[in-house]
SEMI-71727 format. One record per residue (C-alpha): residue in three letters; residue number from 1; z, y, x. Coordinates in Angstrom, 2 decimals, always signed. Layout:
// residues N
 residu num       w       v       u
    ALA NUM       Z       Y       X
...
//
This chain:
// residues 459
 residu num       w       v       u
    MET   1  +14.60   +7.85  +35.48
    ALA   2  +11.59   +6.00  +34.07
    ILE   3  +12.31   +2.85  +32.10
    SER   4  +11.44   -0.47  +33.81
    SER   5   +9.07   -3.04  +32.31
    LYS   6  +11.99   -5.37  +31.65
    GLU   7  +13.85   -2.61  +29.81
    LYS   8  +10.72   -1.78  +27.78
    ASN   9  +10.52   -5.40  +26.66
    ARG  10  +14.17   -5.27  +25.59
    ILE  11  +13.53   -2.09  +23.63
    ARG  12  +10.46   -3.50  +21.88
    LYS  13  +12.36   -6.64  +20.90
    LEU  14  +15.42   -4.70  +19.70
    TRP  15  +13.44   -2.24  +17.56
    LYS  16  +10.68   -4.74  +16.64
    LEU  17   +7.80   -2.76  +18.14
    GLY  18   +4.37   -4.06  +19.18
    ILE  19   +4.66   -7.28  +17.14
    GLU  20   +1.71   -8.48  +15.04
    GLU  21   +3.85  -10.34  +12.48
    TYR  22   +5.63   -7.06  +11.71
    ASN  23   +2.50   -4.86  +11.63
    THR  24   +3.93   -2.80  +14.49
    GLN  25   +1.18   -3.55  +17.02
    PRO  26   +0.42   +0.15  +17.71
    PHE  27   +4.07   +1.09  +18.35
    THR  28   +5.85   +0.96  +21.68
    SER  29   +8.37   +2.80  +23.87
    GLY  30   +7.51   +5.55  +26.33
    GLN  31   +8.93   +6.10  +29.79
    ASP  32  +11.82   +8.18  +28.46
    GLY  33  +12.80   +6.01  +25.49
    GLU  34  +10.61   +7.86  +23.00
    LEU  35   +8.52   +6.29  +20.24
    ILE  36   +4.83   +6.00  +21.15
    VAL  37   +1.91   +5.18  +18.85
    ARG  38   -1.28   +3.88  +20.47
    GLU  39   -4.77   +4.37  +19.09
    GLY  40   -7.21   +2.61  +21.39
    ASN  41   -6.88   +4.48  +24.69
    TYR  42   -5.22   +7.45  +22.99
    GLN  43   -1.50   +7.60  +22.46
    TYR  44   +0.88   +9.90  +20.62
    ASN  45   +4.43  +10.73  +21.67
    ILE  46   +6.18  +11.06  +18.31
    TYR  47   +9.13  +12.99  +19.76
    ASP  48   +6.77  +15.61  +21.21
    ILE  49   +4.97  +15.90  +17.87
    VAL  50   +8.13  +16.37  +15.83
    LYS  51   +9.48  +18.94  +18.31
    LYS  52   +6.29  +20.95  +17.84
    TYR  53   +5.86  +20.65  +14.06
    GLY  54   +9.44  +20.19  +12.88
    SER  55  +10.92  +17.79  +10.34
    PRO  56  +10.90  +16.23   +7.85
    ILE  57   +7.34  +15.16   +8.46
    GLU  58   +4.89  +12.39   +7.60
    ILE  59   +2.44  +11.28  +10.27
    ALA  60   -0.59   +9.33   +9.08
    PHE  61   -2.80   +7.20  +11.34
    PRO  62   -6.15   +6.55   +9.58
    THR  63   -7.29   +4.33  +12.47
    ILE  64   -4.53   +1.84  +11.63
    MET  65   -5.84   +1.63   +8.09
    GLU  66   -9.45   +1.34   +9.28
    ASN  67   -8.49   -1.58  +11.48
    ARG  68   -6.68   -3.33   +8.64
    VAL  69   -9.55   -2.88   +6.17
    ARG  70  -12.11   -4.10   +8.69
    ASP  71   -9.96   -7.06   +9.67
    LEU  72   -9.38   -8.02   +6.04
    ILE  73  -13.09   -8.01   +5.17
    GLU  74  -14.05   -9.86   +8.34
    THR  75  -11.32  -12.47   +7.80
    PHE  76  -12.43  -13.22   +4.23
    ASN  77  -16.08  -13.48   +5.26
    ALA  78  -15.20  -15.68   +8.23
    TYR  79  -13.22  -18.18   +6.12
    ILE  80  -15.90  -18.17   +3.43
    LYS  81  -18.36  -19.27   +6.10
    ILE  82  -16.03  -21.76   +7.83
    ILE  83  -14.87  -23.44   +4.61
    GLY  84  -18.30  -23.42   +2.98
    TYR  85  -17.39  -21.27   +0.01
    ARG  86  -20.54  -20.18   -1.79
    GLY  87  -19.34  -17.02   -3.53
    ARG  88  -19.30  -13.51   -2.04
    PHE  89  -16.28  -11.38   -1.22
    TYR  90  -15.70   -7.76   -2.27
    TYR  91  -12.74   -5.70   -1.15
    HIS  92  -11.71   -2.90   -3.52
    TYR  93   -9.16   -0.43   -2.17
    ALA  94   -6.61   +0.43   -4.89
    MET  95   -6.60   +4.23   -4.81
    LYS  96   -3.21   +4.38   -6.56
    ALA  97   -1.63   +3.17   -3.31
    ASN  98   -2.62   +6.44   -1.61
    GLN  99   -5.16   +8.91   -2.97
    ASN 100   -5.19  +11.21   +0.07
    LYS 101   -8.73  +11.83   +1.30
    GLU 102   -7.60  +11.00   +4.84
    PHE 103   -6.95   +7.42   +3.68
    VAL 104   -9.65   +6.88   +1.05
    LEU 105  -12.61   +7.93   +3.21
    PRO 106  -11.65   +5.76   +6.22
    ALA 107  -11.26   +2.73   +3.93
    VAL 108  -14.74   +3.29   +2.47
    ALA 109  -16.16   +3.87   +5.95
    GLU 110  -15.05   +0.36   +6.91
    GLY 111  -16.73   -1.27   +3.88
    ALA 112  -14.17   -0.96   +1.10
    ASN 113  -15.19   -0.48   -2.51
    LEU 114  -12.76   +1.28   -4.83
    ASP 115  -10.36   +0.45   -7.65
    VAL 116   -9.23   +3.40   -9.77
    ALA 117   -6.51   +3.46  -12.42
    SER 118   -6.95   +6.78  -14.23
    ALA 119   -9.46   +9.42  -15.26
    ASN 120   -8.24  +11.70  -12.48
    GLU 121   -8.74   +9.06   -9.80
    LEU 122  -12.23   +8.43  -11.12
    TYR 123  -12.83  +12.20  -11.08
    LEU 124  -12.09  +12.18   -7.34
    VAL 125  -14.76   +9.50   -6.95
    LYS 126  -17.16  +11.72   -8.90
    ARG 127  -16.40  +14.64   -6.58
    MET 128  -17.00  +12.53   -3.49
    ILE 129  -20.26  +11.12   -4.91
    GLU 130  -21.46  +14.67   -5.61
    GLN 131  -20.54  +15.66   -2.05
    GLU 132  -22.50  +12.63   -0.79
    LYS 133  -19.40  +11.15   +0.81
    PHE 134  -20.18   +7.67   -0.56
    HIS 135  -23.26   +5.48   -0.54
    ALA 136  -24.66   +5.19   -4.05
    LYS 137  -24.16   +1.41   -4.01
    ILE 138  -20.39   +1.60   -3.77
    ARG 139  -18.69   -0.48   -6.47
    VAL 140  -15.88   +1.09   -8.52
    ILE 141  -13.59   -1.00  -10.71
    CYS 142  -11.73   +0.91  -13.44
    ASN 143   -8.32   -0.53  -14.26
    GLY 144   -5.50   +0.62  -16.49
    PRO 145   -5.37   +1.76  -20.13
    LYS 146   -8.28   +4.10  -20.83
    THR 147   -8.10   +7.43  -22.60
    GLU 148  -11.22   +8.91  -24.15
    GLN 149  -11.54  +11.18  -21.11
    TYR 150  -11.43   +8.12  -18.84
    LEU 151  -14.01   +6.21  -20.92
    SER 152  -16.37   +9.20  -21.11
    LEU 153  -16.26   +9.65  -17.34
    ILE 154  -16.99   +5.93  -16.87
    GLU 155  -20.06   +6.28  -19.07
    GLU 156  -21.14   +9.49  -17.35
    LEU 157  -21.02   +7.98  -13.87
    ARG 158  -22.71   +4.77  -15.01
    GLY 159  -25.51   +6.94  -16.43
    LYS 160  -25.90   +8.54  -12.99
    GLY 161  -26.40   +5.16  -11.34
    LEU 162  -22.91   +4.45   -9.98
    ILE 163  -21.83   +0.81  -10.14
    VAL 164  -18.75   +1.45  -12.24
    ILE 165  -17.14   -1.55  -13.93
    PRO 166  -14.47   -0.97  -16.60
    ILE 167  -11.87   -3.72  -16.92
    ILE 168  -11.10   -4.16  -20.63
    GLU 169   -7.35   -4.10  -21.31
    ASN 170   -7.06   -4.22  -25.11
    HIS 171   -8.97   -4.56  -28.38
    THR 172   -9.55   -0.80  -28.69
    GLU 173  -11.36   -0.76  -25.34
    LEU 174  -13.24   -3.94  -26.25
    GLU 175  -14.64   -2.26  -29.37
    ARG 176  -15.32   +1.05  -27.59
    LEU 177  -17.28   -0.59  -24.76
    LYS 178  -19.50   -2.85  -26.88
    LYS 179  -22.48   -0.58  -26.21
    PHE 180  -21.65   +0.15  -22.57
    LYS 181  -24.83   -0.15  -20.48
    GLY 182  -23.39   -1.95  -17.52
    GLU 183  -21.21   -4.82  -16.39
    VAL 184  -17.67   -5.08  -17.71
    GLY 185  -14.63   -7.09  -16.76
    ILE 186  -11.75   -8.31  -18.85
    ARG 187   -8.13   -8.75  -17.89
    VAL 188   -6.04  -11.79  -18.65
    ASN 189   -2.26  -11.75  -18.68
    LEU 190   -1.64  -15.16  -17.12
    ASN 191   +1.51  -16.81  -18.43
    ILE 192   +2.86  -17.71  -15.02
    ARG 193   +5.85  -16.62  -12.92
    VAL 194   +5.77  -16.27   -9.16
    SER 195   +8.07  -15.35   -6.29
    ALA 196   +7.63  -11.60   -5.99
    ARG 197   +9.78   -8.63   -5.08
    TRP 198   +9.08   -6.93   -8.42
    ASP 199   +8.11   -9.71  -10.81
    LYS 200   +8.22   -8.64  -14.44
    ARG 201   +9.11  -10.83  -17.39
    PHE 202   +6.86   -8.92  -19.77
    ASN 203   +3.42   -7.52  -18.92
    GLN 204   +1.72   -4.99  -21.18
    PHE 205   -1.72   -5.37  -19.58
    GLY 206   -4.65   -7.50  -20.68
    PHE 207   -5.06  -10.35  -23.17
    THR 208   -3.38  -13.71  -23.39
    GLU 209   -5.42  -16.75  -22.41
    ALA 210   -5.54  -17.87  -26.05
    GLU 211   -6.88  -14.48  -27.16
    LEU 212   -9.69  -14.58  -24.61
    LEU 213  -10.78  -18.07  -25.61
    LYS 214  -11.09  -16.95  -29.25
    MET 215  -13.37  -14.00  -28.41
    GLY 216  -16.52  -15.97  -27.76
    LYS 217  -19.32  -14.05  -26.07
    ILE 218  -18.43  -10.65  -24.59
    ARG 219  -21.38   -8.37  -23.89
    ASN 220  -22.17   -7.94  -20.17
    LEU 221  -19.03   -9.77  -19.05
    ALA 222  -19.19  -10.17  -15.28
    ILE 223  -15.56  -10.18  -14.05
    LEU 224  -12.41  -12.04  -15.06
    HIS 225   -9.49  -10.04  -13.72
    TYR 226   -5.78  -10.73  -13.41
    HIS 227   -2.87   -9.17  -11.56
    ILE 228   +0.38  -11.10  -11.24
    SER 229   +2.77   -8.83   -9.38
    LYS 230   +3.34   -6.55   -6.41
    GLN 231   +4.66   -7.59   -2.99
    MET 232   +4.33  -11.33   -3.59
    GLU 233   +6.54  -13.20   -1.18
    THR 234   +4.85  -16.59   -0.76
    ILE 235   +1.31  -17.92   -0.42
    ASP 236   +1.97  -20.29   -3.32
    SER 237   +2.43  -17.21   -5.51
    PHE 238   -1.27  -16.50   -4.97
    VAL 239   -2.57  -20.07   -5.12
    ARG 240   -0.99  -21.21   -8.41
    PRO 241   -2.31  -18.26  -10.48
    LEU 242   -5.70  -18.64   -8.80
    ARG 243   -6.04  -22.25   -9.95
    ARG 244   -4.96  -21.34  -13.47
    ALA 245   -7.42  -18.44  -13.61
    LEU 246  -10.25  -20.69  -12.44
    ASP 247   -9.51  -23.10  -15.30
    LEU 248   -9.86  -20.18  -17.71
    TYR 249  -12.93  -18.89  -15.85
    VAL 250  -14.87  -22.11  -16.39
    LYS 251  -14.14  -22.04  -20.13
    LEU 252  -15.18  -18.39  -20.48
    ARG 253  -18.32  -18.97  -18.44
    ALA 254  -19.47  -21.63  -20.89
    VAL 255  -20.13  -18.85  -23.44
    ASN 256  -20.57  -15.97  -20.97
    PRO 257  -23.12  -17.25  -18.42
    ASP 258  -23.28  -13.88  -16.60
    LEU 259  -19.61  -14.17  -15.66
    ASP 260  -19.71  -14.70  -11.90
    THR 261  -16.68  -12.96  -10.37
    LEU 262  -12.93  -13.51  -10.25
    ASP 263  -10.76  -10.49   -9.39
    ILE 264   -7.34  -11.67   -8.26
    GLY 265   -5.89   -8.14   -8.19
    GLY 266   -3.28   -6.89   -5.76
    GLY 267   +0.02   -8.25   -4.56
    ALA 268   -0.49   -8.89   -0.84
    GLY 269   +2.82   -8.09   +0.77
    VAL 270   +3.96   -5.98   +3.69
    PRO 271   +6.79   -7.18   +5.96
    PHE 272   +8.86   -4.05   +5.33
    GLU 273  +12.04   -5.67   +6.61
    LYS 274  +10.36   -7.07   +9.73
    LYS 275  +11.46  -10.67   +9.29
    LYS 276   +9.25  -13.39  +10.75
    HIS 277   +9.22  -15.66   +7.71
    PHE 278   +6.60  -13.43   +6.04
    TYR 279   +3.05  -14.78   +5.87
    SER 280   +0.21  -13.26   +7.90
    GLY 281   -3.01  -11.91   +6.45
    LYS 282   -5.04  -14.69   +8.06
    GLN 283   -2.78  -17.37   +6.59
    LEU 284   -3.03  -15.85   +3.13
    VAL 285   -6.81  -15.43   +3.17
    SER 286   -7.45  -18.92   +4.46
    HIS 287   -5.28  -20.48   +1.72
    ILE 288   -6.93  -18.40   -1.02
    VAL 289  -10.50  -19.31   -0.01
    ARG 290   -9.65  -22.96   +0.58
    ALA 291   -7.80  -23.28   -2.74
    ALA 292  -10.64  -21.59   -4.62
    LYS 293  -13.26  -23.94   -3.15
    THR 294  -11.20  -27.08   -3.67
    HIS 295  -10.38  -26.25   -7.28
    CYS 296  -13.94  -25.15   -8.15
    ASP 297  -15.32  -28.37   -6.75
    ARG 298  -12.73  -30.37   -8.69
    ILE 299  -13.62  -28.77  -12.04
    SER 300  -17.36  -28.62  -11.23
    VAL 301  -17.92  -24.89  -11.53
    ARG 302  -20.07  -22.65   -9.36
    HIS 303  -17.95  -20.80   -6.81
    PRO 304  -17.32  -17.29   -8.23
    ASN 305  -17.45  -14.13   -6.17
    LEU 306  -13.93  -13.06   -5.19
    ILE 307  -12.36   -9.60   -5.36
    VAL 308   -8.97   -8.45   -4.07
    GLU 309   -7.43   -5.02   -4.68
    TRP 310   -4.85   -4.95   -1.90
    GLY 311   -3.60   -1.38   -1.49
    SER 312   -0.18   -1.44   +0.16
    TYR 313   -1.35   -4.20   +2.51
    VAL 314   -3.85   -1.91   +4.24
    VAL 315   -2.27   +1.53   +3.84
    ALA 316   +1.52   +1.14   +4.10
    PRO 317   +1.59   +0.49   +7.88
    ALA 318   -0.64   +3.54   +8.51
    GLN 319   +2.10   +6.15   +8.05
    ILE 320   +5.60   +6.87   +9.29
    THR 321   +8.09   +9.43   +7.95
    ILE 322  +10.33  +11.32  +10.37
    TYR 323  +13.74  +12.91   +9.74
    LYS 324  +16.31  +14.63  +11.90
    VAL 325  +19.96  +13.61  +11.71
    ILE 326  +21.79  +16.87  +11.00
    ALA 327  +25.37  +15.71  +10.49
    GLU 328  +27.76  +12.77  +10.87
    LYS 329  +30.89  +11.84   +8.94
    PRO 330  +33.04   +8.71   +8.40
    VAL 331  +32.38   +6.53   +5.37
    ASP 332  +36.14   +6.02   +4.92
    ARG 333  +39.32   +6.24   +6.94
    THR 334  +39.57   +2.54   +7.78
    SER 335  +36.00   +1.82   +8.89
    THR 336  +33.92   +2.58  +11.94
    LEU 337  +30.92   +2.89   +9.63
    ARG 338  +29.43   +6.41   +9.66
    TRP 339  +27.24   +8.49   +7.40
    TYR 340  +24.26  +10.06   +9.16
    VAL 341  +22.92  +12.92   +7.04
    ILE 342  +19.19  +13.62   +7.37
    ASP 343  +17.21  +16.83   +6.80
    GLY 344  +15.14  +15.29   +3.99
    SER 345  +15.63  +13.28   +0.83
    PHE 346  +15.15   +9.60   +0.10
    MET 347  +15.07  +10.30   -3.63
    ASN 348  +12.33  +12.90   -3.18
    ASP 349  +10.26  +11.70   -0.24
    LEU 350  +10.69   +7.90   -0.35
    LEU 351  +11.40   +7.38   -4.03
    ASP 352  +11.09   +3.59   -3.87
    THR 353  +14.36   +3.60   -1.91
    TRP 354  +16.12   +4.63   -5.10
    ALA 355  +13.76   +3.34   -7.81
    ILE 356  +13.28   -0.26   -6.66
    HIS 357  +15.81   -0.49   -3.81
    GLN 358  +13.09   -0.71   -1.19
    LYS 359  +14.26   -1.75   +2.26
    TRP 360  +12.62   -0.01   +5.20
    HIS 361  +12.38   -0.63   +8.91
    ILE 362  +13.97   +2.33  +10.69
    ALA 363  +13.98   +3.08  +14.42
    PRO 364  +14.87   +6.07  +16.60
    VAL 365  +12.13   +8.48  +17.60
    ASN 366  +14.12   +9.33  +20.72
    GLY 367  +16.94   +7.41  +22.36
    LEU 368  +15.28   +4.01  +21.98
    GLU 369  +16.79   +2.99  +25.30
    LYS 370  +20.41   +3.61  +24.28
    ARG 371  +22.49   +0.42  +24.40
    LYS 372  +25.55   +1.66  +22.51
    LEU 373  +24.66   +1.74  +18.82
    GLN 374  +26.50   +2.94  +15.74
    ARG 375  +26.76   +1.20  +12.34
    VAL 376  +25.20   +3.72   +9.98
    LEU 377  +24.49   +4.53   +6.33
    LEU 378  +21.90   +7.28   +5.81
    ALA 379  +22.40  +10.14   +3.35
    GLY 380  +19.73  +12.51   +2.10
    SER 381  +20.14  +16.26   +1.73
    SER 382  +19.99  +16.50   -2.05
    CYS 383  +23.15  +17.00   -4.12
    ASP 384  +23.02  +13.49   -5.57
    SER 385  +25.10  +10.43   -4.76
    ASP 386  +22.04   +8.18   -5.16
    ASP 387  +20.19   +9.98   -2.36
    ARG 388  +21.03   +7.52   +0.36
    TYR 389  +19.76   +4.51   +2.27
    THR 390  +22.17   +1.63   +2.80
    ALA 391  +19.69   -1.18   +3.58
    GLY 392  +20.51   -2.89   +0.29
    GLY 393  +24.26   -2.44   +0.61
    ASP 394  +24.35   -3.18   +4.33
    TYR 395  +24.30   -0.84   +7.33
    ILE 396  +21.66   -0.18   +9.98
    MET 397  +22.16   +0.38  +13.71
    LEU 398  +21.20   +3.65  +15.38
    PRO 399  +22.13   +5.43  +18.62
    ARG 400  +25.40   +7.37  +18.69
    LEU 401  +24.98  +11.09  +18.20
    ASN 402  +27.41  +11.84  +21.03
    ASP 403  +24.99  +10.21  +23.47
    LEU 404  +22.06  +12.49  +22.59
    GLU 405  +21.41  +16.19  +22.21
    GLU 406  +19.67  +15.40  +18.91
    LEU 407  +18.39  +12.35  +17.06
    TYR 408  +15.21  +11.87  +15.03
    ILE 409  +14.50   +8.66  +13.14
    ALA 410  +11.24   +7.09  +11.98
    VAL 411  +10.87   +5.19   +8.70
    PHE 412   +7.98   +2.70   +8.99
    ASP 413   +5.38   +1.54   +6.42
    THR 414   +5.61   +4.64   +4.20
    GLY 415   +1.85   +4.99   +3.60
    ALA 416   +1.76   +3.44   +0.12
    TYR 417   +2.78   +5.15   -3.13
    GLN 418   +5.43   +7.52   -1.74
    ASP 419   +3.23  +10.64   -1.75
    ALA 420   +2.25  +10.23   -5.39
    LEU 421   +5.82   +9.39   -6.46
    ALA 422   +7.44  +12.26   -4.54
    SER 423   +9.55  +14.77   -6.48
    ARG 424  +11.38  +18.09   -5.97
    HIS 425  +14.95  +17.15   -6.85
    CYS 426  +17.27  +20.03   -5.93
    LEU 427  +14.06  +21.95   -5.14
    LEU 428  +14.00  +20.52   -1.63
    SER 429  +10.78  +21.07   +0.31
    GLY 430   +8.73  +17.93   +0.80
    PRO 431   +7.70  +16.77   +4.27
    ALA 432   +4.71  +18.28   +5.97
    LYS 433   +1.88  +15.81   +6.54
    LEU 434   +0.02  +15.38   +9.82
    ILE 435   -3.11  +13.32  +10.45
    ALA 436   -3.32  +11.73  +13.90
    VAL 437   -6.84  +10.56  +14.72
    ASN 438   -9.00  +10.42  +17.84
    GLY 439   -6.15  +11.76  +19.94
    ASP 440   -5.86  +14.97  +17.90
    ILE 441   -3.32  +16.18  +15.35
    LYS 442   -4.27  +18.18  +12.27
    ILE 443   -2.11  +19.55   +9.48
    ALA 444   -3.09  +18.06   +6.12
    ARG 445   -0.20  +19.58   +4.17
    ARG 446   +2.25  +22.26   +5.26
    ARG 447   +5.92  +22.13   +4.38
    GLU 448   +6.48  +24.03   +1.14
    THR 449   +8.19  +27.41   +1.32
    SER 450  +10.96  +28.48   -1.05
    GLU 451   +8.52  +30.90   -2.70
    GLU 452   +5.93  +28.16   -3.31
    ILE 453   +8.44  +25.79   -4.88
    GLY 454   +9.83  +28.59   -7.04
    ARG 455   +6.36  +29.32   -8.43
    VAL 456   +6.03  +25.70   -9.58
    PHE 457   +9.05  +26.27  -11.81
    GLY 458   +7.94  +29.65  -13.11
    TRP 459   +9.89  +31.91  -10.77
//
C-alpha cells in the first residue's frame, strides 16, 4: 500500500529529510518507504540502486555540490552589494576536501577557484589545464608546507600564465620565493581560540603576528591568509578572528601597499548531527561581510577583497555511503541494546568516525516507514574493536531486522575527506563509488577484488 502524504511528513520529520537547516533538501521518502534523492525533476531510488550495484557503496551527487557552490558565491556577492562592501569576493574550493574529478570540475564550472595543499594536488591542476578543462584565468592558491617539487611546479605554472599564488608558511619559503614573478600571500597564526569541533592548542602553520610586523616589506605581497580551525561551531568564531586579522592587515598594508586581499581560510561547518541550533550559510555570510565592513570603516582602511576556502561546507552533503546490515547480536545480557554488523568498515571507509569521533546522521535506505525501532550500536566488519559507530557513546534508532527481509542504511554528509583518508585495514575492499547526475548512474570506481588488494601488498 502506498504511503499517505501525512505518513510521508511523519517519515521526513523522524529521519530529518527535506530540511534546509540540515542540508537534506534533496532527500525524501518514496511510496514504499525507500530513500529518494531528488535532482531537479530527476529522482533516484537509493534502494533500487543498491540492489543493482551491491554494497558497500558511495553515491555522489555532483549537482548538490554545484548548487551549494553557486549559492555560496551568489550569497556573498548579494551581501557585498546590500551592505555596501567595496571589496571583491573569491571562492576557492579546497581540493583536500575531495580531489575526485567528479567533484572538482563541477565546483569550477560554477565559478570556484582552487586551493591546493600539495605538489600532487597542484599536478592535477596542471593536468586539467593541459586538457583545457579550466579557463586560463582561474586562480589557484597554494597552501601547506612546500617541498622543492611543490615550489618548482608553482614556478612552472606561473611561467605558463596560470594565476598561482603561493602562501608563505615559514622563513625557508620566504627566502625561496623572493624572486618569484607573481603575487604571493603570507599566513599568520592568529593567537586566538574559538569554539570549534577540532580546535588545536598549537598550530605549526604560518608566522606569529609579531614576526610579520618585523618583516617590513615583502615582495609582491597581495594576500594575508589565516586559518583558525575546522568545523567552527559559532558565527562569533569567524567574526572575532576576522577583526583581529583586519587590525594586522592595516599595519602590514602600511609597508606593503599592494596588499589588497584577506583570505579567512576554511572552517565553515556542516550540521552533521542534524540539530537546529547550527547556523545557516546565509547567516554566516551576512555576519562576515557586515563585520568586515564595520571594522574596516572603524579603522579607516580600504575594504580588502575576501577569500574563503570552504571545502566540507560544499562537498560533504553531496555524498552518502550505503551499507547492508548483515548480522545482529545483543550488546550484553541485561540490555535491549543490539549490535548491527554492517558489510563495510567505519575504520576503513569513514575514518573520521574513529580518528576524531565524528558523529553522522544515519537513516534507513528501506523501511523508513517502520514505526517499531530498535536501539542500535553499529559494528564494522574488520577484526578490530574500534571499528564501530556508537554515536559518541550513545545509540541510534533503526528498524528491527525481524520486520524486514533485509536492511540497508545510509550515512549522510560523507563527501569530505573520507575518500582520501580511507585505508585497507584487514584488507577489506573499499566501497564502490557511483556518480548520480542528470538522472543517470555511472561507475567511477569499482569495488576492489581480492586479487587487486593482494597486488597492493606484493602478493
